[in-house]
N, C-alpha and C positions, 0 to 999 in steps of 0.2 A: 480238238483244235489242231491236231497234227496235219489236217488237210490245208491249213493256211500257210504252212512253211514248205519250201522245196525239199524234195527227198533225193538222196543219192542211193542208187539201187545196186551198184556193183563196185568192185575194187577200182576199176578204171576211172569211174566218175569221182570217187574219193581222191584218187591220185591227181586227177585233173584239177579238182577244186583246191587242193593243197598247193599245187604249182601255180595256179592262175590268179588266186586272190592276192592282190598286192595292196600294200599300205592300209590294210584293214585287218581286224582280228577275225579269223575264221573260227566259227563255233560249230563243232560237230557234236550233236546229241546222239549217242549210241543207246538204243533201246528198242522197244516194240510198240507198235501203234495201239495194241489192245491192252497194254499194261496201265493200271490206274495211276501209278506214280509218274509214269512217262507222260500220260495225258495231262496231269497237273503241271509238270514242267513245260510241256508244249504250250500250254495256255500262257504261262509266264513269258516264254520265248516269243510267241506270236504277238502278245500285247506290247512287247518292248522292241520288236524288230524294226518298226518304223522310226522310233525315237533314236535307235542306235545305228541307223542306216549309214551315217557318215563314218562310223567307227568299226562296224562289224557286219559280217555276213553270216547268216545262220542256216545250217542244213541239218536235216534229220537223217540218220543212218540206222537201218534195221540191222541188229546184231547177227541175224541169221543170214543176211545177204553178203556180209563181208567178214567171214571167219578169220581172214588174215589179220585184219586190224583188231578184231575182237581179241585175238590171241596176243598180238603185238603189244597192245595197251593193257593186257591182263584184265579185261572187262569181265568180272565175275558177278558184279552187282549192276543192275540197271535201274534207272538211267545213269549213264556216265557221260560227262561232258568234257570234251577235249578241246584245247585252244591252240591255234597256230597263228603266226604272223610272218608274212613273206616266206612261206614254206618252212619256217622254223617252228618246231614244237615249243610252245610256251608252257613253262612250269609255274605253279602257284603254290606258295607255302600256306596251307590252311591250318597249320598247327597239328597236322597228322603226319604219319610216316610216308604217305603217298602224295607226291607233288605233281604227278603226271596228269591227274584228272579230278574233276569234281564228281563225287558220287552222290546220287539222290537228287531231290528237287530243291530249288531255292525256296526259302520261306516267303520272301516278298519280291516283287518286281524290282524294288530299289536295291536289294542285295545283288541281283544280277547286273543291273546298270552300273553300280559302283565297281563291281569286279571287272566288267569290260573296260571301264574307264582306266582303272589301274593297270590292266594288262596292256591297253593301247599306249598309255603314257610311258610305261616301262619299256615296251618294245620300241617305241620311237627313240628312246635313249640308248638302245642297244642291249638292254637287259634280256636275259633268257629266263630268269626266274624273278617273280615279284611276290610281295607279301599280300595276303588276302585282306581286303578291307572289311570283310563280313564278320559280324559279331560271332565269336566262337560258339555261343549258345545256339546260333542259327545254322551251324554246320552239322549235318547228320554224322553220327558216330557209327563206325562199323569196324569189324575185325578183318585184318588182311588175311587172305588165304594164300598159303604158300604150297603149291602143288608140286609133288615130286621131290620133296626134300626129306 
């Protein structure tokens, strides 16, 4: 399903997307096109892209093409989904130690739609961090890796 969504292939394109998407949530899915979990997430993103077109813009980013962002967001697990609003990185409290990104695939389309709505409404009110509406049982659990400590 990754062929249904637009791709950003270099750092310059990612920078341009972050700067140019206005009054909508920018969704960046960092991953690989040949990874099974990424394909599952891409399917959910592609099926919801039209429904969320008034609130969100979705792009796919290959982690191998933009190592600067992969390192900046500490993407050690794929897929990882990062959210922006008007050039500002939006953080989400998932009940885990990492608020900068969603790691893994969403269990249902509705989980993703609910999350985008909460981020959009919070961002429109000027919030930089919002609380996740997703059931904690539907959020994948993982251990944070701290490299170089």
